[in-house]
C-alpha positions, 0 to 999 in steps of 0.5 A: 579534739572534743569533736573527735569521731572516727567513722571506721569505727562509729559504733560500740561492737566495732570498738570492741572488735578493734580493741579485742585485736590490741589487748592481751586476752586475759586483760580483754576477758577480764573487761568483758566476762560474766560470772558462772556460765555467762547467761546473764550478760545475754539477758541484759543485753536482751532486755534493753533490746526488747524495749520498743519506742513509738514515733510521732511524725505529724506534730510541729518539729523540734529540736532535740536537746540531750542535756540532763540536770542532776544534782544541781549540774547539767551534763550535756548528754543523760549518760556517764561513764560507770566505775570499772576496777583496774581499768590501766590492766585493760589498757595504760592510763585508762581512768586518766583518759576518760576522766579528761574526756568526761571533763571536756564533753561534760559527762560524769565519770565515776572513779573506782575505789580498785582503780588504777588511777588514785583519786587525787589524781582524777579529782585534778584531772576532772576539776572536781566534776568526777563522782567517786565509788566507794566500797564500804571498808569493814575497817573503821580507820580506813572508811573514815580516811578514804572519806575524808580523802574524797572530801578533801579532793573536791569530789561532789558526788559519793556512790556507795557499791552494796552488791559485792558481798562476795567475789564473783564466781568468774571462771574466765578469770581463773583460767587466765590467773586473774583471781586477786592479785593478778598472776602473769603466767607463760601464757599471759605473758605470750599474749602480751608478747602479742599485743605490742601497742598495749606492751609499749604503753604498759611499760612506759606507765608501769603495772596497774596497782590499785593507786587509791588504796596503796596507802592503807597496804604494807610494802610488798604485801604478800599474797595471802595478806592482800587477800585479807586486806581486800576482804576488809576494804572491798567486800563484805555485805552493806546493810543499812547500818553499815551505810548510816556512818557514811550518810552521816559523814557525807554532807553532798549527794549520796547514791547507793549503787547495785540495787535491783530490789524495791525494798532495797530502794525503799530502805535507801530512801529512808536513809536519806540517799539521794539516788539510786543505781538500778544494776546487777554489776554488769552480770558479774556477781549473779548469772540468774539475776534479773536484768536491770530494766525489768526493776527499773519500770517498777522502782521508778513508777514507785519512787520517781519523786523520792530520789533520782534513779540511774541504771547501767548494765547492758547498755551499748548504744544510744538506742539502749540509752533512750530505752532505759530512760523511757523505762523511767531512768533520770540517768544512765551509765556505761562501763565496758563501752568506754574501756573498748573505746580507749582499748580501740583508740588510745588517748582519743577513745574517751572523746570519740565514744561520748560523741558516738553514743551522743549522735546515736542518741540524738538521732533516736530523739529526732527520730521519735520528735522527742524534744527533752530527755525527760520526755522519752517515756511519752514515747514508750510502747507499754507492754501488756502481760498475758495476766493483764489480757486475762484480767481485762477479758474477765472483767468484760465477762463480768460486766456483760453478765451483770448487764 
């Protein structure tokens, strides 16, 4: 199945539209909503789509190679599957399907702490190639036990998310009864009934639960206690002091996810981080936050020699991936597109989505005349701001007067 590609659903928007027909509305909106007025979603997309690339034609032909080396492993493409919590709510067994596809096609899959699949299960499926995303627990015992389990399971890369000091204000989830924990209203039950394939798969799989965290929950935990538990294990500000015990314990590559500020990246370097993910959490936390592609340009220019720089949030195509790489990213991650793929095509959705993005990216690279991913910055159309123009004009005037 590694070559599977459905030409009827060639791009991410086609997958999105087909998935929307198969997934209950409350689950689909959980996947794709933003926060507050959701203007950040559009800003992310607009920012990456505004990046322009310039082709070269009258040079010797090249064979484009999208393979990329990260932390000593050469992946078949410069993109991976970002962590998304409770993927199994959107489509049953989505984490297992995506982890298997990622292993088969040699791209990284990042398992979320709040996934509906357990960390040991995904480690087995991925044969040790998956990465693990950690929300830093405020409970020291839980944190230490989690880290030990991650290490024992054989995960090579640890990704610590730091951009969730609060639950995002997400009106659509509130209306759908999907504040934590999910609540099934009559409206939601009717929506499930209108999605027969989803309902059948869910009945076979069982209701989605946060499998990795279940050992730390008491059986039949009341709603109020669960909220307090989530605050201890998922929420809370993660400062540099809170990251130090993790860095001391974890001997493999450590990636800090959710940075958007140059000063934070500087702190991550001082901590000894091996990589950072420039991200605004898919516009799910701060509606008027800066789109990641702009800080990516500044951060990569300043710190590209110090650590690996990744980007997620707002990427929807091979063109978007090429644009992010041209702006200085060493690697990219996408979340929603892969879950759209599974929602649209079930077990084949992970492989199809990876192949779709790789085909698109290779077409862009060939069109540009770009042989290697690392060469993409050479094809970036550099933007000139009005301030740059004014500064240049002032310099010319000064030089003229001096003459």
